[in-house]
N, C-alpha and C positions, 0 to 999 in steps of 0.2 A: 504493499499499500504506499510505503513512503516512496518507493521508486516512481510509482505513478503520480504521486502529488508532485514530486520534484521534477518530473518531466512535464507535467502540466503547468508548473510555475515557469519553468524555462520557456515554454512556448508563449506564456501569457505576458512575460516581461522580457522581451528581446534587448539585448545590450545596446544602448545607445552609443553612438560613435564616439563620445568623449568619456564614455563610462567603462572603466576597467572590469575584469572579471572579478577581482577582490571587491570592488565597490558594489557590484551587483550582488554578489554572495552575501556581503554584510547586510544590504537592504533586505534581501531575502530573510536571513536570520533574524533582522529586526521584526519582520512581519510575524514570523513563528513566535517570537518571544512576546508580541503583542496579543497575540492568539492565545498563548499560554496563559498570560496574565489575565486576559478575559475569562478564561475557564476558571482560574484561581478565584475570581471574583464572583464566580457563579453566574456568569452571563449565559442566557440561554443560547444554544447553538444558532439559532435562526437570527439573534440580535447581534452576533459578533460584527459583522461589517460596520454596523452603525456605531456600536460601542468603541471600536478601534478608531473610527473616523472622528468620534468626539474627543479623542486624546490628542488631536491634532498632530498626527505622525511626521516626521521630518523626511521621510523617503520620498522619491518622486511618485507623483500621482499614478502612474501606470502600475505600480506595485500594488495597489489597492485591488486591482483585477485579481490578484493571487488569494486574496482573503477568503472568498467562497471556495477556491480549490484546495487551501491547506487547513480549513477549519475542521472538516471531518476527520482528518488524520489526527490532529491534536485531540479532539473529542473522543476518538477511539481509544486513546492511550489510557491506562489505568491511571486513576487519580494519585495513587502514592507515586507513580513515576512523574506525573505532572508536578506534584509538590517538590520531589527531590531532585529531578534532573533538568538541566538546562537544555531544554530542546532548541532554542535558538543556536546554542554553541554547536549541538550535534548537527544541526542543519548547515551551519556554515562549514564544518570540516567535511561533510560529505558533498557539499558544493565545490569546494576548492579541489577536492579529488577528482571531478568530473572534467 
């Protein structure tokens, strides 16, 4: 499921000409972390895009398109993993390996 979400995100957020792979991966990791925080804050899955938007994220707007694609993956994780693991860091590591 993670690979599917990751592939979908890459298609949803193509690299801009001035954006490096590292920057893109960091933005993606920030999106994942924001979704993780929403889950920890007990936001309903269907309300995540608005909850994240309400935080005024600093990533480029096109990364908002990935929120509905990644949210199901975060919400499928066991809550103990969501509490204890840094999903954004895991995403960053995987992204940089691609």
